[in-house]
C-alpha positions as CSV (number, residue, x, y, z in Angstrom):
1,X,0.0,0.0,0.0
2,X,1.3,3.5,-0.9
3,X,-1.1,5.8,1.0
4,X,-3.5,5.0,3.8
5,X,-6.1,7.9,3.5
6,X,-7.5,8.9,6.9
7,X,-11.0,10.3,6.8
8,X,-12.5,11.6,10.0
9,X,-16.2,11.8,10.9
10,X,-16.4,15.5,10.1
11,X,-14.6,15.2,6.7
12,X,-17.3,13.5,4.6
13,X,-16.3,15.5,1.4
14,X,-16.2,13.7,-1.9
15,X,-14.1,16.5,-3.3
16,X,-11.6,16.3,-0.5
17,X,-7.9,17.0,-1.2
18,X,-7.1,13.4,-0.1
19,X,-8.7,12.1,-3.3
20,X,-6.7,14.5,-5.5
21,X,-4.2,11.8,-6.7
22,X,-5.9,8.7,-5.4
23,X,-4.8,5.5,-7.1
24,X,-7.2,2.6,-6.3
25,X,-4.4,0.1,-7.1
26,X,-2.0,1.6,-4.5
27,X,-4.2,3.5,-2.0
28,X,-6.9,2.7,0.5
29,X,-9.3,4.7,2.8
30,X,-9.4,4.3,6.5
31,X,-12.3,5.3,8.7
32,X,-13.2,4.4,12.3
33,X,-16.1,4.7,14.7
34,X,-14.3,5.2,18.0
35,X,-15.9,4.9,21.4
36,X,-13.5,7.4,22.9
37,X,-14.9,10.2,20.6
38,X,-18.4,9.5,21.9
39,X,-17.5,9.3,25.5
40,X,-14.6,11.7,26.3
41,X,-17.6,14.0,26.8
42,X,-21.0,12.7,27.6
43,X,-22.3,12.8,24.1
44,X,-25.9,13.3,23.0
45,X,-27.4,10.2,21.4
46,X,-28.4,12.1,18.3
47,X,-24.9,13.4,17.9
48,X,-23.4,10.0,18.0
49,X,-26.0,8.6,15.6
50,X,-25.7,11.4,13.2
51,X,-21.9,11.0,12.9
52,X,-21.9,7.2,12.6
53,X,-24.8,7.1,10.1
54,X,-23.2,9.8,7.9
55,X,-19.9,8.0,8.1
56,X,-21.3,4.6,7.1
57,X,-23.2,6.2,4.2
58,X,-20.0,7.9,3.1
59,X,-18.1,4.6,3.3
60,X,-20.6,2.9,1.1
61,X,-20.5,5.7,-1.4
62,X,-16.7,5.5,-1.6
63,X,-16.9,1.8,-2.1
64,X,-19.3,2.4,-4.9
65,X,-16.5,4.2,-6.7
66,X,-14.3,1.1,-6.5
67,X,-12.1,2.4,-3.7
68,X,-11.0,0.1,-0.9
69,X,-12.2,1.2,2.5
70,X,-10.9,-0.2,5.8
71,X,-13.7,0.7,8.3
72,X,-13.8,0.1,12.0
73,X,-17.4,-0.4,13.0
74,X,-18.6,-0.4,16.6
75,X,-20.8,-3.3,17.6
76,X,-23.9,-3.0,19.8
77,X,-22.3,-4.7,22.7
78,X,-19.0,-3.6,24.1
79,X,-16.4,-6.3,23.4
80,X,-12.6,-6.3,23.0
81,X,-12.7,-2.8,21.5
82,X,-13.9,-1.3,24.7
83,X,-11.8,1.6,25.7
84,X,-9.9,1.6,22.4
85,X,-8.8,5.1,21.4
86,X,-8.6,6.5,17.9
87,X,-4.8,6.3,18.1
88,X,-4.8,2.7,19.2
89,X,-7.1,1.5,16.4
90,X,-5.2,3.4,13.8
91,X,-1.9,2.1,15.1
92,X,-3.1,-1.5,15.0
93,X,-4.5,-1.2,11.5
94,X,-1.5,0.7,10.1
95,X,0.8,-2.1,11.5
96,X,-1.4,-4.7,9.7
97,X,-1.8,-2.8,6.4
98,X,1.8,-1.5,6.2
99,X,1.2,1.7,4.2
100,X,4.2,3.8,3.1
101,X,2.6,6.9,4.5
102,X,-0.6,8.3,6.0
103,X,-2.5,11.1,4.2
104,X,-5.2,13.2,5.8
105,X,-6.9,16.6,5.5
106,X,-6.1,18.9,8.4
107,X,-8.5,17.9,11.3
108,X,-10.9,20.3,12.8
109,X,-9.6,19.5,16.3
110,X,-6.2,20.3,17.6
111,X,-6.3,17.3,19.9
112,X,-7.1,14.9,17.1
113,X,-4.4,16.4,14.9
114,X,-1.8,15.9,17.7
115,X,-3.0,12.3,18.2
116,X,-2.7,11.4,14.5
117,X,0.8,13.0,14.3
118,X,2.0,11.1,17.4
119,X,0.6,7.9,16.0
120,X,2.4,8.4,12.7
121,X,5.7,9.2,14.6
122,X,5.3,6.1,16.7
123,X,4.9,4.0,13.5
124,X,7.8,5.7,11.8
125,X,5.5,6.9,9.0
126,X,5.2,10.2,7.2
127,X,2.0,12.0,7.8
128,X,1.0,14.2,4.8
129,X,-1.5,16.8,6.1
130,X,-3.4,18.4,3.2
131,X,-5.3,21.7,3.3
132,X,-9.1,21.7,3.9
133,X,-10.3,23.2,0.6
134,X,-13.9,23.2,2.1
135,X,-13.3,26.6,3.6
136,X,-13.0,30.0,1.9
137,X,-10.0,31.1,4.1
138,X,-7.1,28.9,5.1
139,X,-5.4,29.2,8.5
140,X,-2.4,30.6,6.8
141,X,-4.4,33.3,5.1
142,X,-6.1,34.2,8.3
143,X,-2.7,34.5,10.1
144,X,-1.6,36.9,7.4
145,X,-4.8,38.9,7.9
146,X,-4.3,39.0,11.7
147,X,-0.7,40.0,11.5
148,X,-0.1,43.5,13.0
149,X,-3.7,44.0,14.1
150,X,-4.4,45.1,17.7
151,X,-7.7,43.3,17.7
152,X,-9.7,41.0,15.4
153,X,-13.1,42.4,14.4
154,X,-15.5,40.2,12.5
155,X,-17.0,43.1,10.6
156,X,-13.8,44.1,8.9
157,X,-12.8,40.5,8.2
158,X,-16.3,39.8,6.7
159,X,-16.0,42.8,4.4
160,X,-12.7,41.7,3.1
161,X,-14.1,38.2,2.5
162,X,-17.0,39.7,0.5
163,X,-14.6,41.7,-1.6
164,X,-12.1,38.9,-2.1
165,X,-14.8,36.4,-3.2
166,X,-17.1,38.8,-5.0
167,X,-20.1,38.1,-2.9
168,X,-22.9,40.8,-2.7
169,X,-20.5,43.5,-4.0
170,X,-20.5,45.5,-7.2
171,X,-17.6,45.9,-9.7
172,X,-16.0,48.6,-7.5
173,X,-16.2,46.4,-4.4
174,X,-19.0,48.3,-2.8
175,X,-21.7,46.4,-1.0
176,X,-24.9,45.5,-2.7
177,X,-27.7,47.8,-1.5
178,X,-25.2,50.3,-0.1
179,X,-24.7,48.7,3.3
180,X,-22.3,45.9,4.5
181,X,-24.5,44.9,7.4
182,X,-28.3,44.7,7.8
183,X,-28.2,43.4,11.4
184,X,-30.5,46.2,12.6
185,X,-33.2,44.9,10.4
186,X,-32.8,41.4,11.7
187,X,-33.7,41.8,15.4
188,X,-37.5,41.8,15.4
189,X,-39.5,39.9,17.9
190,X,-42.9,38.3,17.3
191,X,-46.0,40.0,18.4
192,X,-48.3,38.6,21.0
193,X,-49.8,36.2,18.5
194,X,-46.5,34.7,17.7
195,X,-45.1,33.4,14.4
196,X,-47.5,32.5,11.6
197,X,-47.1,30.2,8.5
198,X,-43.9,28.6,9.6
199,X,-42.2,26.5,7.0
200,X,-42.5,22.7,7.4
201,X,-39.4,20.9,8.6
202,X,-37.6,18.9,6.0
203,X,-37.2,15.3,7.3
204,X,-35.6,12.1,6.0
205,X,-36.9,8.6,6.9
206,X,-34.1,6.4,8.4
207,X,-32.9,3.7,6.0
208,X,-31.5,0.3,6.9
209,X,-28.0,1.8,7.6
210,X,-29.4,4.5,9.9
211,X,-31.8,2.1,11.7
212,X,-28.8,-0.2,12.5
213,X,-26.9,2.8,13.9
214,X,-29.8,3.8,16.0
215,X,-30.0,0.3,17.5
216,X,-26.2,0.5,18.2
217,X,-26.4,3.9,19.9
218,X,-29.5,2.9,22.0
219,X,-27.8,-0.3,23.1
220,X,-24.2,0.9,23.7
221,X,-24.8,4.4,24.8
222,X,-28.2,4.0,26.6
223,X,-27.2,6.2,29.6
224,X,-26.3,9.2,27.4
225,X,-28.7,12.3,27.2
226,X,-31.2,12.8,24.4
227,X,-33.6,10.5,22.5
228,X,-33.6,8.8,19.1
229,X,-37.2,8.0,18.4
230,X,-37.6,10.8,16.0
231,X,-34.3,10.7,14.0
232,X,-35.0,12.3,10.6
233,X,-31.7,14.1,10.0
234,X,-29.8,14.4,6.6
235,X,-26.9,11.9,6.6
236,X,-25.9,11.9,3.0
237,X,-24.8,14.6,0.6
238,X,-28.0,14.1,-1.5
239,X,-30.2,14.6,1.6
240,X,-28.1,17.6,2.7
241,X,-28.6,19.2,-0.7
242,X,-32.3,18.7,-0.5
243,X,-32.2,20.2,3.0
244,X,-30.4,23.2,1.7
245,X,-32.9,23.8,-1.1
246,X,-35.8,23.4,1.3
247,X,-34.4,26.2,3.4
248,X,-33.6,28.4,0.5
249,X,-37.1,28.2,-0.9
250,X,-39.1,28.2,2.3
251,X,-37.1,29.6,5.2
252,X,-34.7,32.2,3.7
253,X,-37.2,34.9,2.8
254,X,-38.2,35.4,6.4
255,X,-35.0,34.3,8.1
256,X,-33.4,37.7,8.5
257,X,-36.4,39.6,10.1
258,X,-36.9,36.9,12.8
259,X,-33.3,35.8,13.1
260,X,-33.1,36.6,16.8
261,X,-36.7,35.8,17.9
262,X,-37.7,32.9,20.1
263,X,-41.1,31.3,20.7
264,X,-42.5,28.5,22.9
265,X,-42.2,25.0,21.5
266,X,-40.7,26.3,18.2
267,X,-37.1,25.2,18.0
268,X,-36.5,25.9,14.2
269,X,-38.7,28.8,13.1
270,X,-37.1,30.2,9.9
271,X,-33.6,28.9,10.7
272,X,-31.6,26.8,8.2
273,X,-30.4,23.9,10.4
274,X,-27.5,23.6,7.9
275,X,-24.7,23.9,10.4
276,X,-24.5,20.1,11.1
277,X,-24.3,19.0,7.4
278,X,-21.9,21.9,6.7
279,X,-19.6,20.9,9.5
280,X,-19.7,17.2,8.5
281,X,-18.7,18.5,5.0
282,X,-21.8,17.0,3.4
283,X,-22.4,20.6,2.1
284,X,-19.9,23.1,0.8
285,X,-20.3,26.7,2.1
286,X,-19.9,28.0,-1.5
287,X,-23.0,26.3,-2.7
288,X,-24.9,27.6,0.3
289,X,-23.8,31.2,-0.3
290,X,-24.3,31.0,-4.1
291,X,-27.9,29.6,-3.6
292,X,-28.8,32.4,-1.2
293,X,-27.4,35.2,-3.3
294,X,-29.3,33.8,-6.4
295,X,-32.6,34.1,-4.4
296,X,-31.9,37.8,-3.8
297,X,-30.9,38.4,-7.4
298,X,-34.0,36.7,-8.7
299,X,-36.2,38.7,-6.3
300,X,-37.3,35.8,-4.2
301,X,-35.6,36.8,-0.9
302,X,-34.9,40.2,0.6
303,X,-31.4,41.5,1.0
304,X,-31.5,41.6,4.8
305,X,-32.2,37.9,5.0
306,X,-29.6,37.0,2.4
307,X,-26.9,39.2,3.8
308,X,-27.6,37.8,7.3
309,X,-27.2,34.3,6.1
310,X,-24.1,35.1,4.1
311,X,-22.6,36.8,7.2
312,X,-23.1,33.6,9.2
313,X,-21.4,31.4,6.5
314,X,-18.8,33.5,4.8
315,X,-18.2,35.8,7.8
316,X,-18.6,34.3,11.2
317,X,-17.9,30.6,10.3
318,X,-14.6,31.5,8.6
319,X,-13.7,34.0,11.3
320,X,-13.9,31.7,14.2
321,X,-12.0,28.9,12.4
322,X,-9.3,31.4,11.8
323,X,-9.2,32.4,15.4
324,X,-9.1,28.7,16.5
325,X,-6.0,27.9,14.5
326,X,-4.3,31.2,15.2
327,X,-4.7,30.8,19.0
328,X,-4.5,27.1,19.7
329,X,-3.3,25.3,21.8
330,X,-3.1,28.0,24.4
331,X,-6.7,29.2,23.6
332,X,-8.5,26.3,25.4
333,X,-6.8,27.2,28.7
334,X,-8.0,30.9,28.7
335,X,-10.3,32.0,31.5
336,X,-10.3,35.8,31.6
337,X,-13.1,36.1,34.2
338,X,-11.6,33.3,36.4
339,X,-14.8,31.4,36.6
340,X,-14.8,28.0,38.3
341,X,-18.4,26.8,38.7
342,X,-19.8,23.6,37.3
343,X,-22.9,23.6,35.1
344,X,-26.1,22.9,37.1
345,X,-27.9,19.6,36.4
346,X,-30.6,21.1,34.2
347,X,-28.0,21.6,31.5
348,X,-28.2,17.8,31.1
349,X,-31.8,17.1,31.8
350,X,-33.7,20.3,31.3
351,X,-35.5,20.1,34.6
352,X,-35.8,23.7,35.9
353,X,-38.5,26.2,36.7
354,X,-36.9,28.8,34.5
355,X,-39.2,28.6,31.4
356,X,-36.6,30.1,28.9
357,X,-33.9,27.6,30.0
358,X,-36.4,24.7,30.0
359,X,-37.6,25.6,26.5
360,X,-34.0,25.9,25.2
361,X,-32.9,22.7,26.8
362,X,-35.9,20.8,25.3
363,X,-34.7,21.9,21.9
364,X,-31.2,20.6,22.8
365,X,-32.4,17.3,24.3
366,X,-35.0,16.6,21.5
367,X,-33.0,17.8,18.5
368,X,-29.3,18.3,19.5
369,X,-30.0,21.8,18.3
370,X,-31.1,25.3,19.3
371,X,-30.6,28.4,17.3
372,X,-28.0,31.0,18.1
373,X,-30.0,33.2,20.5
374,X,-31.0,30.2,22.6
375,X,-27.3,29.3,22.7
376,X,-25.9,32.7,23.3
377,X,-28.5,34.7,25.2
378,X,-30.2,31.9,27.2
379,X,-28.0,29.0,27.9
380,X,-24.7,30.7,27.3
381,X,-25.8,33.8,29.2
382,X,-26.9,31.8,32.2
383,X,-23.6,29.8,32.3
384,X,-21.6,33.1,32.2
385,X,-23.7,34.8,34.9
386,X,-23.5,31.6,37.0
387,X,-19.7,31.7,36.8
388,X,-19.2,28.4,34.9
389,X,-15.6,27.6,33.9
390,X,-15.5,28.3,30.2
391,X,-13.9,25.1,29.2
392,X,-16.6,23.1,31.0
393,X,-19.2,25.0,29.0
394,X,-17.3,24.2,25.8
395,X,-17.2,20.5,26.7
396,X,-21.0,20.6,27.4
397,X,-21.6,22.2,24.0
398,X,-19.4,19.6,22.3
399,X,-21.4,16.9,23.9
400,X,-24.9,18.2,23.2
401,X,-25.0,19.8,19.8
402,X,-25.1,18.0,16.4
403,X,-22.9,20.7,14.8
404,X,-20.2,20.8,17.4
405,X,-16.7,20.3,16.1
406,X,-13.8,21.7,18.2
407,X,-12.8,24.4,15.7
408,X,-16.3,25.9,15.7
409,X,-17.4,25.2,19.2
410,X,-14.4,26.5,21.2
411,X,-14.3,30.1,19.9
412,X,-18.1,30.3,20.1
413,X,-18.4,29.0,23.6
414,X,-15.2,29.9,25.5
415,X,-14.8,33.1,23.5
416,X,-18.1,34.6,22.3
417,X,-20.4,33.1,24.9
418,X,-18.3,33.0,28.0
419,X,-15.8,35.8,27.4
420,X,-13.1,33.4,28.5
421,X,-10.7,34.8,26.0
422,X,-11.0,38.3,27.4
423,X,-12.2,39.9,24.1
424,X,-10.4,38.1,21.2
425,X,-13.7,37.0,19.6
426,X,-16.3,39.2,21.2
427,X,-15.6,42.8,22.3
428,X,-17.6,42.5,25.5
429,X,-19.4,39.9,27.6
430,X,-22.7,38.9,26.1
431,X,-24.8,39.1,29.2
432,X,-28.2,40.4,30.0
433,X,-31.0,40.3,32.6
434,X,-34.3,38.6,32.0
435,X,-35.5,41.7,30.2
436,X,-33.8,40.8,27.0
437,X,-35.4,37.3,27.0
438,X,-38.8,38.9,27.6
439,X,-38.3,41.2,24.7
440,X,-37.3,38.5,22.2
441,X,-39.7,35.7,23.3
442,X,-42.9,34.9,25.0
443,X,-41.2,32.7,27.6
444,X,-41.6,35.1,30.5
445,X,-45.4,35.1,30.3
446,X,-45.6,31.5,31.5
447,X,-42.7,31.6,33.9
448,X,-43.0,31.5,37.7
449,X,-40.2,34.1,38.0
450,X,-40.6,37.8,37.3
451,X,-38.0,39.1,34.9
452,X,-38.4,42.6,36.4
453,X,-37.4,41.6,39.9
454,X,-33.8,41.4,41.2
455,X,-34.4,40.1,44.7
456,X,-36.9,37.8,46.5
457,X,-38.1,34.3,45.8
458,X,-39.9,35.3,42.6
459,X,-37.0,37.3,41.1
460,X,-35.8,36.0,37.8
461,X,-32.4,34.3,38.3
462,X,-31.1,35.9,35.1
463,X,-31.9,39.4,36.5
464,X,-30.4,38.6,40.0
465,X,-27.3,37.0,38.5
466,X,-26.9,39.8,35.9
467,X,-26.5,42.5,38.5
468,X,-24.3,40.3,40.7
469,X,-22.1,39.5,37.7
470,X,-21.7,43.2,36.9
471,X,-20.8,44.0,40.5
472,X,-18.4,41.1,40.8
473,X,-16.5,42.0,37.6
474,X,-16.9,45.8,37.6
475,X,-13.2,46.4,38.1
476,X,-12.3,44.1,35.1
477,X,-14.9,45.7,32.8
478,X,-14.5,49.4,33.7
479,X,-12.2,50.0,30.8
480,X,-14.5,48.4,28.2
481,X,-16.4,51.2,26.6
482,X,-19.2,48.9,25.5
483,X,-20.0,48.2,29.1
484,X,-20.2,51.9,30.1
485,X,-24.0,52.0,30.1
486,X,-24.5,48.8,32.1
487,X,-21.8,49.9,34.7
488,X,-23.4,53.3,35.0
489,X,-26.7,51.6,35.9
490,X,-24.8,49.4,38.4
491,X,-23.4,52.4,40.1
492,X,-26.9,53.9,40.6
493,X,-28.1,50.6,41.9
494,X,-25.2,50.4,44.4
495,X,-26.5,53.6,46.0
496,X,-29.0,51.3,47.7
497,X,-26.7,49.1,49.8
498,X,-29.5,47.0,51.1
499,X,-30.6,46.1,47.5
500,X,-27.1,45.3,46.5
501,X,-26.6,43.0,49.6
502,X,-29.9,41.3,48.8
503,X,-28.8,40.6,45.2
504,X,-25.6,38.9,46.4
505,X,-27.5,36.9,49.1
506,X,-30.0,35.6,46.5
507,X,-27.2,34.7,44.0
508,X,-25.4,32.8,46.8
509,X,-28.6,31.0,47.7
510,X,-29.2,30.0,44.1
511,X,-25.7,28.6,43.7
512,X,-25.9,26.6,46.9
513,X,-29.4,25.2,46.4
514,X,-29.3,24.1,42.7
515,X,-27.7,20.7,42.1
516,X,-24.5,19.9,40.4
517,X,-24.4,18.1,37.0
518,X,-24.8,14.4,36.5
519,X,-21.5,12.8,35.4
520,X,-21.7,10.3,32.6
521,X,-25.1,9.1,33.6
522,X,-24.3,8.5,37.3
């Protein structure tokens, strides 16, 4: 064997660089379902099933192209492969197959890249790491962009990407419609009647491969969070493309206006749900952007919706990947606010009296998904106010979300959500009282807590913890001009020493009375 081609579970790309000079007479593909990757954090059942099903479908598609695939498939019952790591399985197979070298696309996880390199070194084999052409911007290009800049601002990077790739710009490089950003038009909340005429959800009936995976996960990972009885996710490229076109036709026109809104028992609204197939590489970001822009050019979708979607894919997604590879491995250790708390147990089971958190967690438990405002301004906001260690929040996110891969999860959670990086990704802590949640949803109407109250048994925990958070970190945040308004309000509040003391007492009571998280089903 000349090359043993390593394909990871988030690299299911038929146009991958590893196939550029593939010779079926000399090369073979290697893939593995590894228990370690499903258990190093307490993974959601849907996440495990989605990865394994997509991997098995990809394996069969490759074999249909007359390519040899060596595939390590987990069995329903733990046997001799129990506890086997990715490195151990690869090392054993490479010793048996005796390739001249290992070939892989750069992983999306620094830990996995290090593991593969160490395994290659232990075997005395060359590891040829090829670039991931899936993305618009390589890590090296982002490093050049970041060189000499005092701070990294998404908006400026996004504009440069638009110009470089000719997306929503005219011949002079000016933005279509005269504005680079239509974010102000994308912050509406629903009226009292709520959303109307929501698009139907695109679903896919599990085939024999997926059904077998579901039985495997239910048997082998029965104590993990989540449920599998409604698995209808896209697990092939064909299904992912159908999912994309369903969103483009039915969700995109109204996506922008209601992008930040939330509503009871509505996890999807007008959102695309494309992040998981994108991050598995079943879709290419270019086809997503091209399809969205075409809808605007044909007059079928407004500019604010299309620009908002493009900003997520061409802007934010590329930006945080750049930050990840620019700052790792030191980045994962950052903890600017010096938070140390564990996540409360309702982050694993959804059992809480806070209606907004319960709603958000039901989306996560039922679908391995919640849209970005649930993630940032409900679950992430609460974790930050609570004082959760940012790495623990990242590990929870990696466990519970279908679309979580290290390169995308870490800067979003530790950086944007928890301000653990001190301002590399986000320019300020994204924190709020219950008032924001009331403004953007109907959750507070049916909650036993009052979002307007800071103290007392009926006070909204978000509101209590928000003011306690500001007071606790006021010295750290006083030089952040984006926090001036909030800190000025805090100073007025502190004129009432009894109110301030009551806020701290209630925050302390909440932390002492709510239970710690369950660990791996125990």
